[in-house]
N, C-alpha and C positions, 0 to 999 in steps of 0.2 A: 714202184716206181716212181722219181720222185715230180715236184711239182714244177721242175722246170723242164725236164724230160716229158712229159706228158703236152704242158705246152707248147714245146717245140716241135713236137710229132704232128699237131694238133696242126700247128702252123704251117707246117711241111705237107701234110695232105688236104689242108685247105689252098696254097697255093699251084700245088700240084693236081688238083681234084682227083687223089684217090681215095679211097678206105683207108681211115685210120689203120687198120689191122693189117694193112703192107706197107704200113711206116714201122717197120722194124730195124735193130741195132746192124743187121749183115745186110740190109736193104743199099744198093748203089743207085746214087740218083737217075743218074744215068740209063745206066742197064736198067736196072729193074721196076722205077718207077718214071722214068721215061721224060724227064728235065730236061732242059734245052738251055744252052751255052744265056740269053737275055734272063733266066728265070734262076739264074742260081743269084743276079744282080737283086733281080725279085725279091726273094728269099733273104737276102740278106737283112734288104730293108725293112722286110714285112717282121723280123725277129729281132730289131734294132725298133721298133715300134712296140711289140709287143712286151716286150721287156726296158722300154728306155735304158736302151745303152746305146755304145758305139763302139760297133763290130770294126774290128783289122781284115781291112779286104783282103791283101793278101795274104792271109795267113786262114781265113775260114774257104776262102778258094781251095786249097789244100784236101777240106775234108769231103771226100768220095762217099763217103756212107752216111745215113742217119745215124750211125753210134758214132761215129768222130765225132758229128755235129754237135748233137748233146751232149760230147764228153767236152767238146770246147765253151761250148753255153754255160756248163756248170763248172769250170773253170771261173769262165769269165765273172759268172754273176758269184761266186764263190760259197 
């Protein structure tokens, strides 16, 4: 697992108050992790702070699984 992947998963787990073991590639933010709509905005802000970057909200909103979010962050950060 890459450093970006590991850090992204920890941010997600912390925000959603779930064990990091539940934050798998296949986990759906809403269905599996119980994310509410306001938390998607909070997650974007938390990831921007963690990685000191700017995230395209429209593009990020399309990431419905942890794996897609991790892939987006890895692509964004090169």
